[in-house]
N, C-alpha and C positions, 0 to 999 in steps of 0.2 A: 242928897239923892236926886232932888229935882233938878239941880245943876247938871248932874252926870246924865239924866235923861234928856234934858234940853240940848246938851252938847252932842249926844248922840244922834238925836233927830235932825240937828243942823248938819252934822256930818253926812248922814243918809241923804238928806235932802240936797246937799251941795254935790254929792256923788252922782245922784240920779240928774241933777241938772247938767252936770259935766257930761254924762253919757248921752243926754238928749242933744247937746250941742255938737258932739263929735259923730253923730249918727249917719250923716250923708256920706262918709268915706268908710270904706269896709276895712281899709288898713292904713295906718299912719304913714306908711311908706308908699302909698298909691301915687301913680302918676296923675298929672292934671288930664281931666276929661276935656277935649276940645269944646269950646262954647257952643257950636251949633248942635253938637250931640248932646251937651247938658240941657239945651233948650228943649230936645225931644224927650229926654229923660223926665224933665220937670212937668210933662204933659201927663205922665202916668202916675198912678197912685202907688208910690214906692216907699219902703222903709229905709233903704240904703242903696248906695251904688259906689262903684270904684273902678279905676282902671290900673292893672297892675300886670306888668309884663306882657302888654299886648292883649290881655283878657279883660274885656268890659263886663262887669257883673252888675246886676241889678236885682234887688229882693223887693218883690211886690207885696202890697198889703193884702192881696188877694189870698183866699184859702187853696186855690188851685190855679195852675198855669198850664197852657195849651199851646199846641203848634201855631194856632192863629194868631194868638198874642205875639209869639215869637216872630212870625212873619211880619206882622204889622210894625212891630218894633224895630226890625232890621230894615224893612223898606223905609220907615221914617228916618233912621239914621242916614241911609244912603240917599235919600231924596235931598237932604241938605246940601250936597255936593253939586246938585243940579239946579239949585235955585240961588247960586252966587254966595253960598256960605261954606267956603272951602275949609278943609282941614286936612292934615297930613294923613293920607290913607294908611301909611305904614304904622300908624300908632295902634290901631285896633286889628287884631288877627282872628280874635274868637270873641262870641258874645254868650254870656250864660244869663239866663232868667230863672229866678227861683221863686217859689211861694213863700208866704209868711212864715210858715213853720220850718222851711228848709228842706222838707222831706220830697219835694218835687223840683225838677229843675230841667230846663231844655237848653242844650248847647248848640250853637250854630258855629261850625268850624269855618268861619269866615269873617272878613272884616272890611277894612277900607278897600283893599284891592279887589275883592269880589263885588263891592258896590260899583266900581268902574264898569264892571261887566253888564250891569243892569241897564245902563243908558239906553242902548239901542233896542232892548227887548220890549215887546208888548207885555201887558198885564198878566196874561196866562204864562207866557214864557218866564217872566220874572218869577211869578208864584212857584212854578215848577223848579226854577234855579234856586230859590231861597230854601224851599222845602228839601232839596238835595243837600244842602249844607247842614241839615239838622243831624246831630249825632244820634245813632239808634242804639 
């Protein structure tokens, strides 16, 4: 009986460990996140992230997400293109940020191509532009 319980506990522990290792990617078939974008993601407290079919998704450890978080995250991704950390703008077409429980999410209908438009804008203009990308 003890051997069976011990075997089951090892199995459960190894399964939990395997789940922990695979946490950064939302899907096994996810595309590679560009390194500069990954650096931005790593500045946020997140549970998971992934890039699949042009949609960059990130699940925050926070109980709530809001438009300001989404704007800052999108701006952070875009700013990488203007500090010499280029990545293929066609890779990201949409950005989705979710809270920890998954019952809140903010979707920005834009990605790398929209980032290019931010370059000549001042802060107020870029704020309005990014907010216009938020799906209502």
